[in-house]
N, C-alpha and C positions, 0 to 999 in steps of 0.2 A: 650444734655448737659444742666444741670440746672444752669443757670447763677446766680440765686438768692442764691444758696448754695455757689457758688464760691465767690460771693460778701460778703456774711455773714462771711465766713472763712477769707477772705482778711481783712475785717474790724477788726478782732480779732488780727491781727498782730501788733507788736510794730510800732510806728510812722515811725521809720527809714526804716523798712522793707516795710511798705506801700508806702513810698516815692520811694523806689527802684522799687517796682512793678509798681507803677503809671508811673514812667519814662520809663520803658521797654514797657509798654502798649502804651504810647504816641508815642514812637519811632516806634512801629509797625504800626502806622497809617500813617506814612510818605509815604507808597506805595499806599495809596488810592488817587483816583482822587478827584478833587474839588467837583464834584456832589455826590460822595460817602461820603465824609466828611460832606457835607451839610445834607444828609439823616441821617447819624449817629447822628449828633447833634440834628436834629429835633426829631428823635426817643428817644434820651436821654431826651430832654426837655419834650416830651409827657409823658414818663415814670415817670419823677420827678413830673410833674403836677398831674398825676394820684395818685401817692403816697401821695401827699399833700392832694388832694381831699378826699382820702379814710382814711386819718388820720393815715397813716402807718409810718410817720416820724414826728419827733419833730423839729419844726422850731426854729432856734436860732437867736436872735436879732443880727443885724450887729455890735452893740457895743461890744457884748460879743465875737463875732468872731474876731474883731479887737484886743481886749484885749488879747485873747489867742494867736493870731499871734505874737503880740509884745512880749509877754512873751517867746514864743518859740525862738525868734530871740535874746534874751538876752544872 
């Protein structure tokens, strides 16, 4: 299974649909053990660090993220 394709397609969804999907995915993690969760987070952190190092993602300043979050909550 190509998770990068799934990720790409998921990111094209409207915000509300992405939120629903994220919620379902998070709920599916409830059955993992603490050690499995730790491994999953470490894998995710490594993946994100590699994406940053390779210039595959655009970093967004915290101020911009905070502003967008506040606007979404209005």
